[in-house]
Each structure stands twice: as structure tokens, then as C-alpha cells.
N, C-alpha and C positions, 0 to 999 in steps of 0.2 A: 472543547466541544462546541463549535459554533452553532448558531441558529436560534439562540434564545438570548434575550436581553437580561434575563434574571441572573443573579450570582450563581456560579457553578454549584456551590454547596446546596443552595435551594433547589436548583434543577435536579441534582442527583437524588435529593429526597423524593421528589415526585417520580423520578424514573424508577427508583427502588420499589415504590408502591405499585407503579405500573407493572414492573417485572413480576412481582409476586402475585398480583391480582390476575395476571395473564397466564400463569402456569396451568390454569384449568382448561386452556385452549388445546392442550395436548394431553394424551393419556399417560399421565405420570403417576408414580406411586403416591399414596397418601403421605402427607407431611413434607412434601417437597418445598424447599425454600431456595431463594436466589440471593446471592451476595456479590457485590461488585468486585471484579478483579482487574478491570482496566477501563480507562476512559480516554478516547481520542476522537476520531470522527464519530464513533459509536460508543455506547456503553455496553460492556461485556460482563456477564454474570456467570458465576459457577452455580449450577443448580445441584443440590444434594438432597437425598431423601433417605429415611431409615431403610436399612437393608443393603446399602452400598451404592445406590444409584447415583451416577454423576452425568451431567450434561452441561453444555455451554450455551447460554442464551445471549444472542446479539440483539440489542435494541438499537435500531437505526436512528441516526440523526434525521431530523425532519427535513423534508424538501431537498434531499441529496440524491437518493436513488428512487426511481419509480418501482412499482410492483413488477413491471415487465423487465426492468434492468436487473432486479434481484433474481428473477426467474432465469435470466440468461447467465448470470454468475453461477447459479446452481447447475444449470445445464452443462456448462464447461467443466465445472468441478467433477460432476458425475461422469462425464465422458473421459476425462483424464484418468480417473480411477478404473473405469470399466475397461479401457484399452491398455491398462497397465503402463501408462506413461509415467505416472508418479502416484503414490498413494495419497488420497485426500480424505478429509473427514466426511463421514456421512451426516445425514440430517433427518430429523423426525418429521413425519407428516401430521399436521394438525387434525383435530377431530372432524373438521369440515372438509378434509381431503386435500388441503392446500399446505405446502410446507412454509408458506409465508403468511403469517398472521398479522392482523392489525388491531390495535386497541387504543383506547383513549383513557386518560386519567384526569379527573377534575383538578384544575390548576394549570394545566398546559393547554395551549390553544389548539394544537394539532394532534391528530392520532399518530402513532408510530408503527412502522413495520417491524416485525420481529422474526427471527429464524432461530430454531433450537437445533444445535449441532450435537453429534455424538462427542462424548469426551474422549480425547486422544491421549493415551499414555505416552510418556517420553520426556526427554529433556532437550532443551535447545543446546546447540554446540557451545562450548566454552569460548567466550569472546575475550578473555583476559590474556591468553597466551598466543601461541602460533595458530593462526586461523587459515593457513594456506590450504590445508587439506579440505577444510569446510568450504572454502571458496572454489576449489577445484570441483567439488561435488555440486555446488550451486551452479557453476557454469554448465556442467553436464545436464543438470535438471532443466535449466533454462533452455538449452538447445533442444532437449526432447519436447518440451512444451511448444517451442517455436515450430519444430517439425510437425507436431500434431496439428496446430492451427492451420498450417498450410494445406493439409489434406482433409481436415474436418469439415463436413458439411454443416455449417452453422444453421440453427433454426431460423425460420422466417422472422422478420422484424427484430433482428438481433440488436439489442440496445445496451450499450455501456458507455461510460464516460470516455472522452478522448484526451490523451496526454500528449499534446503537440505544442507547437510554439504559441498558437492562439490561446490554448488553455492556460498557459503560464503568463503570456504577455499581452493578450488581447484585450478587447474592451470590457469583457465580463470574465476575468480570470477565475478559474475554479476555486483557487485558494486565496484569492485577493491580489492586490497590487503590492509588489515588493517595496514600492516607495512609501507605503504606509507602515512598514515594519519598524520596530524599535531601533533607534540609533542610526537610522538612515538619514544622515545629515550631509552638509556640504563637503565633509572630508572624504566621504565614500561615494556619494551619488554620481559624480561625473564618471568615475571608474565603472560603476555598475551600469550606467547608461551605455557605455561603450561595450561592456560585456554582453548586454542584451542585443545590441546591434550586431555584434560579431556572431552570436549564436543564431540570430535570425538569418544572416547571410549564409552561414555555413550549412545550416539545415535546409535552407531553401535549395541550395545546390545539391545536397545529399539526396533529397527527394523522398518520396513515399511509395516506392514500388512495394508490392505486396510481400516480397521476400525480405523486405527490410522493415516494413510498417504494417502491423497486423495486431491480433489480439495478444496482449501480454499480461503477466501477473501484476507488474508495476509496484510491487512491494516485497520482492523476493530477498529478504534479509535473512541472516542466520537465525534471528529471533523467530522467524516464521518457518523454521525447520524443527521438527521434533523427531528425536532418534531414540529407538528402544531396540530390544532384541529382535523385533520383526522388521527392522529397517528404518527408512527415513520417510516421514510424511511432510507434505507441504500444506500449510494452513493459511488462513486469512486471505481470501480472494476478494475482499471488499473493494479494493482499488483496481481490480482487473479491468482492462479496457483497451481501446485502440491506441497503439503507440509504437515507437521504434523498438525493435528487438533489443538494441544495445542499451536502451533505457533501463532494461532489467539489471544491468550491472550498476548503473548509476544509482538506482534505488537500493541496491545491495550495500552501498557504502553511505547511506543516508546519515547525516550528522557527524560522520568521521572522515570527511573528505580531506582534512588536513593531517590525518594520522600518517606518520612516516612509513608505515607498513603498506600504504595503499599501492605503490608500484608493484610490490610482490603479490598483493592480493589480486590486482588486476591481471598480472601475468598468470596466476593460478586459475582465475576464472576463465580466461581466454584458452588456456591449456585444456581445461575440462570441457569447454564448449566445443573445441575442435576435435574432441574424441567422438562427438556425435554429429556435428554439422560444420560445414565449411564456413570460414570467416575470412574474407579477403583482407589484404594488407590495407586497402583503402578504408574498409570498415573498422579495422583495429585502430587505425590512426585517428578515427573520429570519436573514439570512446570518450575522450576527455571533454568533448563538446557536450555530450549527454550528461556527464558529471556536472558541468556548469549549469546546464538547463535544470537539472534536478536541484542543485544547490540554490538557484534563484527561486525555484518553486517552494523550497523549504523556508527560505527567508520570508516569502509571502505568507506561508502557512503559519509561521510563528506570529506574525502580525495579526492574522485573522483568528487565531486561536489563543490569544494571549491570556484569556481568563483561566486556562487550564494549567495545572502544575508543570507539565513537561515543557511547554513553550516558555513559561516564565523562567525556568531553570536554564534553558538554552539561550535565551535572548541576549544576555550580556556578552558583547564582543562578537556576536554572530555576523552582523553586517560587516564589521571591519575585517573579519577573517574571510568572508565571502569576497570582498573587494581585493584582498591580498591574493587569494587563490585565483581570482579572475585575472588580475594583472599578470601573475606568473604564467597562467595559461596563454594569454595573448602574447606575452613575450616569446613563449616557446613556438608558437605558430606564426610569429611574425606579423601579428595583426596591428 
């Protein structure tokens, strides 16, 4: 969880205090308490109270999203649900009438934005076995979302992050410079430089027409699907922003790009996508470019978030595997 120079354990202590002190900003049952369940870009807490109340509090990383950007996320989430594109989690309105609250705790320099979401029942699909059915469903959900954004009249001053080549490789990359990631040394750097150059050239040619580049979820993994007897819900829109539609597949295989099942999962995702929306042969052929774009972004993310447990666990060998995947991709396309 980037954005603070203090050790993660110390930061999480302050954030837990902030989370619990802030519960009074919503009309919650007496005795409500928040406990940490996940930390990545944000800190996420399960809120429980006597009588069975459950909700989920997201405490935003500082200086990442503006108040307006979070409003736009909630607008899209609500529109997708209202138009029955996909079921999304609801959220609570604060006592001041705003779903986005802001609070400060002594010990941290900046206030934090917070959103309290309805608790969603369900289990994520099993990722240990055959995932083809899950990826076929992911493809269909992605296509429905893409169809929706093409017809949806977005609110004025719509503000979200952009996930394009500049966001990954530009002068101020959103997740940092991949060159600063662990184990990026002379054994992998030349290959990765060529991977970057190849991605830049191919996506420059691919272009940003609105039916290819628009509002996307940008983190549509199986872990962000929850399934119960009422169907499938899509959660965690925190990374939603402007990007290529095909990036949604690349995000769906984050951190498992070298899994031998990926070709079958890609075929399943494309099959599901085409049940809803057309995908040309040219677009299908470019999917692996987006996989490499995402993989390079993840390499940078590991470097800029290395104080957190997940990046520390992922770091060993990640750069070398990225270079190996990149070389294999360039060999396939004749780069």
C-alpha cells in the first residue's frame, strides 16, 4: 500500500484507528467494529455489529483518487446494476448525505476518503481446478460492460484513471517504473526494454477508437466475482478507468500469465465475449499485447508496493519470468 514512508504495520495501526473512529459517519448499529480483511491499493475492513449487521469499509490510499473520481466509480457501478448489466454491490450514504466520507487520524499527514459498501454474500469461483467456465462467464460479463459504456451517457466531468501506454511507460507511470522493480538487472533489462518498445509500437498502430478504448473495469479477475444462489456479482471497481476493452482479459490473468492453462482460459474468455459482442480476428490477435502491457505494469506495481506482503511474496523471479514471457511473445509475432 504505497503512499506513506512509514512501515506497513505502523500504517495499518493508524488506519484501523481511523476506520473504527469513522464508523460514526454512517448510521450503523451500536457496537459496530471494523477489522482488516485486505490491504492493497486500499485498506478494506469488514464491519460487524451485534444483531448480524455486516458491511465492507474501503479506506482509500491517499492521493490516488479524487472525490470526483470516486463519485464517477459509484455512478458507473450504480448504472450497471440499475440497467441489469451485472449485479454490483450497493453502498451506504453517510449522515451528511454523501456516500464518500473523509476523515483524518492523528499520526497520518493526510485525510483519507472512505466508502462503506453493502456486504455481498457469495464465494469466488474455485481457482484451483478447471477455470474455463468461469473465464467464459468473465468474457460475457466484460462484453456486457463494454456494450453498456458505449451507450451510457456518462456524467459531466467524468474522471477516472487512464490505463494506457503512458500510464505504464510514461514519465509519471501510475504504478511506478518497471526498471525500479526487484531483480531487474542486466540479465533481463535489455529484453524488457525491447518488450516495452514493441508494446508501444503495436498499440500505437492499434489505436484508441471508442469501440476499442473506453471505460473498463480493469481488474476483472475471478477473485472479483462472487457467486451465490442469486447469481453472480462483480465487485471492486476501484481500478475502473479509461482503457482498451481487451485489457480486461489481461487483468483477468494477473500474476498467472505463465500458467499453462492460459491459452484455454483465453479461448474461453473470447468465446464468452463473442456471445455478447463482436470481436474481430485482428482484435483477438492483439490480446497477448495487452497481456504483456499488464504484466509490465504488474512488475512496476511490485516495485512500488514492495512494503506489502503480496508484492514481497511475488517478487522473487517475477522480472525473469516477465522477460521470458516477453521474449516468447516477441518470437511469436516476429518482433
